[in-house]
N, C-alpha and C positions, 0 to 999 in steps of 0.2 A: 744316185738318181739318174734315170734314163733321160737323155736329151735327144731331140731329133738331130739327125745327121745334117751337116752344113748344107748339103745339096738338096735337102727336102724341107719344104715349108711345114711348120708344125700345124696340126689340124685344129686350128682355133675355130674356124667356121663350123666344121662338123661338131665340135664340142658345144658351141652355142646352139646349133640346130637341135641337138639332143634335148636341151632344155626346152626349146620351142615345141618339140613333139610331146615330151612327157608332161608338160604343163597342162595339156588337154585332159590328161587323166585327173590331175589334182583339182582342176577348175570345173570341168564339165561333168565328170563322173563323181568325184568325191565331194565336191562342195555345193554346186548350184543346181544340177539337173538330175542325175540318176539316183543319187542318194536320197534326194527329196522324193523322187518317184517311189522308191522302196519304202522309206519310213513314213510316207504320207499316203500316197495312192494305194499301194499294195497292202499296207497294213490296215487301212480303213475300208477296203473294198467289202461291200456287203453290210457295213455297219449302218444302223438307222438311228437318226436323232443326233442332235448336236453333242450331247454328253457321251454317247456311244462312240461317235466319230473321234472326239477328242481323246477318249480313253484308248482307242485303237491306235491313234497316232503316237500317244505317249508310249504305248507298248512297242511300237515300231522304232521309236528313238532309243528305247532301252535295249532292244535286240541289236540294233545297229551298233550302239556303244559297246555292248558286251563282246560282239565279234571283233570290233576294232581293238578292244583290250587284249583279246586272245592274240590278235595279229601283232600287237605291241610286244607281247612276251616273246613271240617267235622272232621278231627282229632283234630284240635285246639279246637273245641266246645265240642267234646265227651271225649277226653282223661282225662282232670281233673275231669269231672263229673263222669265217670266210675271208675276212680281211687278213688274218694271219696266214691262211693258205695262199691268198693272192700274192702276198709279199714273199713268203719263203719258197713257194713252189713256182712262182711266175705265172700263176693261173688268172691274173687280174683280167685280161682281155676276154678270156673264155667265160668267166663268171659275169662280166659286164654284158656279154651277148645273151647268156642263158637267162638272166633275170630281166633284161629288157624285153626279150621275146616272151618270157613268162608273163610279164605284165600285159603285153599286147594280146596274147591268147586268152588270158583271163577276162579282159574287157570284151573280146570277141564272143565270149560265152554268155555275156550278160543278157542278150535278148531272150534267153531261156526263162528269165524271171517274168512269169505271166502276171496279169492283173488279178491276183487271187491271193488271199491271206495265207494259203498253204505254201506260197513261194517266198514268204518273208524271210525265212531263215536262209534259203538259198541265195537270195539277193544280198543279205547282210554278209554271208560267208564269202561270196565272190568279191564284194567290195573290200573286205578285210584281206583276202588273198592278193588282190591287186595292190593294196597298200604295202604288204610285205614284199612283194616282188619289186615294186617301184623304189622302195626305200633301200633295199639291198642293192639294186642296180645303181642307185645314187651314190652308195659307198664307193663303188669302183670308178664311177665317172668323176666324182670329186677328186680322187687320187690322180687323175689325169692332169689336173690343173697345174701343179708344179712342173710337170714335164713339157708343157707347151707355153710356159711363160717364164719371166724372170721376176725377182723380187720387186724390181722397179715398175713393172707393168702388170703385175698380177691382179691388183685391184681393178684395173680397167678391163682385163680379160674376164675376170669373174663377174664384174658388174654388167658387162655387155651380154654375157651368157644369161644372167638372170633376167636382163631386160628383154632379150629375145624370147625367153620363156613367157614373160607376161604378154608380149606382143603376139606370141603364138596363141595364147589363151584368147586374146581379143579376136583374132581371125577365126579361131575355132568356135567361139561363142556366136560370132556373126553368122557363120555358116549354119550352125545349129538353129539359130533364130529364123533364118531365111528358108532353110531346107525342110525343117521339121515342125516349127512352131507357128510362124506367121505366114499368111493369115489363116488361122484355124488348122490347116493341114500342112502348111509349108509348100514350097514349090514342087516337092516330090509327090504331093498328093496323098501322103500316108495319113490315114485317119486315126482318130483317137480310140477307135474300136479295139477293145482288149489291150489298150495302152500301147499300140504299135508305134504311134508317132514318137513316143519316148523310148520304147524298147529298141527302135532302130538306131537311135543316137549312138550307142556303143559301137555299132559296126563302123560308122563313120569315124569315130574316135580311134578305133583300132587301126584303120587304114592311115589316118593322119599320123599316128604315132610311128607306124612302120616307116612311112615316107621320110620323116624327119630324123629318126634315130639311126636309120640304116647307114648314113655316111660315117658316123663315128664307129659303129660296129665294124665297118670295113677298114677304117683308117686309124683306129686307136694306136698310139705309139707303143712300140714293144716295151714290155715291162720285165726287166731281168729278175730272175729269182735270186733271193739273198742266200738261200740254202739249196742250190741245185742238186738233184739226185738224192736228197735226204728223205728217208721214209717219214710219212706223215699220217697220223690218225687223228680223229676228232678229240680223243682223250689227251693225246700229246699236245694238240692245239690249245685246248683249254688250260693244260698245265703251263704251256708257254705264256699264255695270256696272263695267268695268275702271277707267274714270276715276273712278267713284264710290268704289271701294275705295281707289285711290291718294289721292283727296282725303280720304277718311276716315282714312287713316294720319296725315295732317297735322292734320285738324280734329276727328276723332272717335276718337282712339286708344283711349279707354276702351270704346267700343262694340265695337271690333274685338277687344280683349282679352276682353271678356265673351263675344262670339260663340264664340271658340275655347275658353275655359274651360267655358262651358255645354255646348258640343258634347261635351266629354269626359264630364262627369258625367251629362248627359242620355242618352248612349249606355249608360252603366252602368245608369241607371234603366230604360231600355227593355229591356235584357237581363234585368232582374229578372223582368219579366212574360213576355218572349218565351220564356224557358227554364223558367218555373215548372212548366208541365205536363210537360215532358220530365223535369225533375228529380224531380217527384213520382212519375211513373210508373217511371222507370228506376232511380232511386236508393232510393226508398222503397216501391216495389211497389204504388202506388195503382192501383186499377181505374179504368175510365172514369167510373163513377158517383162514385167518391171524388175523382177529379180535378175533376169538375164541381162537387161540393160544396165542395171547397177553393177553386175559382174564385169561387163565390158568396160564401164567407166573406171571401176576399181583397178582392173588390170592395166588400163591405159595410163592411169596416174602412177601406179606402181612401177610400170616399165620405165616411165620418164624418171622417176625417183631413183631407181637402181642404176640407170644409165649414168646419171649425174653423180650419184653416190660413189660409183667406181672411180671416177676422176678425183673426187675428194679423198677417197681412200689412198690413191697413189700420192696425192699432194701432202696429206696430213697424217696418214696412217690409219689402220683399222680401229684403234682404240677410240679416237674422237668420234668416229662415225657411229660406233656402237653406243657410246654414252649419250650422244645427242639424240640419236634415233629413239632409243628406249625412253628417254626423258620426254620427248615430244609425244610419243604414243600414250604415255601415262596421262599427260595433261589433256590431250585431245579425247581420250577415253572418258575422263571426268567431265569434259564438256558435253559429250553425248549423254552421260548419265544425268547431269544436272538439268540440261535443257532438252526436253524430250520431244521436240517437234520433228516432223519428217524432214523439214529443210535443214535443221541442225544435223540430223543423222546423215543426210547426203553430204553436207559440207565437211563436217568433222570426220565422217567415215572415210571419205575420199582422201582427206588430209592424212589420216592414219596410214592409208595405203602408200602414201608418198615416202614413208619412213620404214615400212616393213622390209621391203626389198633390200635397201642399202645395209640394214643391220644383218640380214641373212647372208648377203654377199660378203660383207666385211668379216663376218664370223668364219666363213669358209676360208677366206684368205688368211686370217689370223692363225688358224690351225696349221696351215701349210708352213707358216713362218715358225711356229713352235715345234714342228715335227723334225726329228733327225732324218737325214737322207736314208731312204730305203724303208722307212717305217710309215710312210704316208697312208697307205691303204689300211694298215692295221690301226692307225690312229683314227682314221675316218670310221672304221668299224666301231671303235670305242666311242667316237662322237655320236654315232647313231644309237649305240647301246645306252649311253647316259641320257640321250634325248628320249628314248623309249622308256627307260626305267622311271623317268619322271613325267612320262607322257600323259599321266592322268591329271596333272595339276591344272592346266588351263581349262579343259572341258569339265573337270571335276569341280573346280571352283565356280565355274559358270552355273553348273547344275545345282550346286549347293546354295548359292545365292538365290537362284530362281525358286528353289524349294522353300527357302525361308521366307522370301518376300511374296511369292505367288505371282510375280510379275516378270515376264521374260526379259523385258528391257533392262531391269536392274542387274541381270547376269553379267553385263559388261564390267561391273565392279569387280567380279571375281577375276576376270582376265587382267584388268588393270593392276590388281594386287599381285598377280603372278609376275607380270612384267616388271613391276616395281621391285619385287623381291629379287629377281634376277639382276636388276640394275645395281641394287645394294650389294649383292654378292660379287659382281664383276668389278665395281669401281676400285676397290682397294688392291686388286691383284697387280703385282709388280711385273709388268710385261717386258719392260726394258725396250730394246731396239725392235722387238717383234711388233710392238704396238705403234711404233712411229713410222713415218715415211721411210722407204728404203733409199739408200744412197744410190743416185743414178749411175755412179761409176761402177 
């Protein structure tokens, strides 16, 4: 494993800033603002009457989900392959830059999505492409973590970076609210004519992402090749991955069990944020401004939670953080389901956000502990692949429950069930020292 030289400080700050920049994509573009514009405003443009508008929005949601499913397949196929290339050929930093810049350029193209139903597919496709690029970039960034930290402080470093991500979302949300949404046109004076007040938001997000991710793209630590000079093709790469998985069944069964269990509960956690805006708007009648305010509050709480959770991770180990966090999310989700008032949604919803980040951060830390030196990027590729292979669970369970009940609010039960299933799968895994606090010595 590559370590920074004694005379050079490890790029912990650039690592955290990358999360702060890319979080604007997941929060502003994917969750609360632009995806809502595409699935709601673009899809329903020109529809007349409540029934027609609702039907058009349902179609928008289906198109968006379909393209994201296509993106999930792409990530599942590419993540382990590129992770293998990054480790064997030493191309980790180049791939980190390619897919970070790819995400930025995709976001910068989103203003092309006009307020017209004919642009629905373009909008959904661009969002899906942004997800593919951002998740693949995340594979290579995650593999930087063990190179800039030690087992004793890895939880703090990982948690702080997650916290910076949430705090970056807060600042980005605030800027979007002031510059583009309130009051009416925002300070920039961009009107809602042809949807330009929302179509301009991706330009701001692209610049935000570039500013915050550039330091790590410049200062990422050198990642030595494990097989320098060896010829590599995609078919050889997939062959190596298959042999790697077969070997892991014999030699690293605990890591494989963890990859499957974490894929289940991580998909539930991802669904919490991906449907938060939809749930707030459709089940509780939040306006665009209220949804953004809720998003700001959610990220503020999540940032505090993951910052503190990283310290708990170092003190107790990642296993207790994951167990307690998932259990708390299940209980709080049931509270939202049983007591349906807006006040309960605010209180319990924000409390859920307190635990989501620590579980995600501890999960990333735990994989670095379970990975053999030199295989971190490849394992994070498998981490992304298993997550994408089961990526239909959270949103699928949400949609299924809503379809059965006819009530958007009850969809939270589907997400709770997925997180609970992941918790049940994770609890019996014998993690040994990897799940406990590291020896400070």
